[in-house]
C-alpha positions in Angstrom: 16.0 145.3 186.4 13.0 143.5 186.9 10.4 144.6 189.6 8.3 141.8 189.1 6.9 140.0 192.0 8.8 137.0 193.2 6.1 135.4 195.2 4.2 132.2 194.7 1.4 132.8 192.2 3.6 135.6 190.6 3.9 135.9 186.9 7.4 135.6 185.7 9.4 138.0 184.5 10.7 138.2 180.9 13.7 137.0 179.9 16.6 139.8 180.4 19.8 140.2 182.3 18.1 139.3 185.7 16.2 136.4 184.5 18.1 133.6 185.9 18.2 135.3 189.3 14.0 135.5 189.0 14.0 131.8 188.3 16.0 130.9 191.0 13.7 133.4 193.7 10.8 131.8 192.1 12.1 127.9 192.8 13.1 129.3 196.2 9.5 131.2 196.5 7.9 127.4 196.4 10.0 125.5 198.7 8.4 126.2 201.6 4.8 125.2 199.9 6.1 122.4 198.2 7.4 120.9 201.7 3.9 121.9 203.3 2.9 119.8 200.2 4.5 117.0 200.9 3.2 117.0 204.2 -0.5 117.1 203.1 -1.3 120.0 203.1 -4.0 120.4 200.0 -4.1 124.2 199.7 0.1 124.3 199.8 0.1 121.7 196.6 -2.2 123.8 195.1 0.1 126.8 195.0 3.2 124.7 194.5 1.4 123.6 190.9 0.9 127.4 190.5 4.3 128.1 190.9 5.6 125.2 188.8 3.6 126.8 186.0 5.5 130.2 186.7 8.9 128.6 186.9 8.3 126.7 183.7 7.5 129.5 181.8 10.3 131.9 183.3 12.8 129.0 182.0 11.1 128.9 179.1 11.5 132.6 178.6 15.3 132.2 179.2 15.5 129.2 176.7 14.2 131.2 174.3 16.8 134.3 174.6 19.4 132.1 174.8 18.8 130.5 171.6 17.9 134.2 170.4 21.1 134.9 171.5 23.2 132.1 169.9 21.6 132.6 166.7 22.4 135.9 166.6 25.9 135.7 167.4 28.7 135.6 164.6 
């Protein structure tokens, strides 16, 4: 189980059994800042961009893990 923080700006956790849940948490954590950014809050926009990078990295970790699993399955 990952103990990585799920707050905006937190680094994504490596792909593991809870990787998809961690991805969902990262998206949920970014939602409020996204809504603020759309409303014109520039600081929230910066936080959203950082969160999107973390989300992208976590999604890539999951993608790699799925490919590894697929290639090692007989």
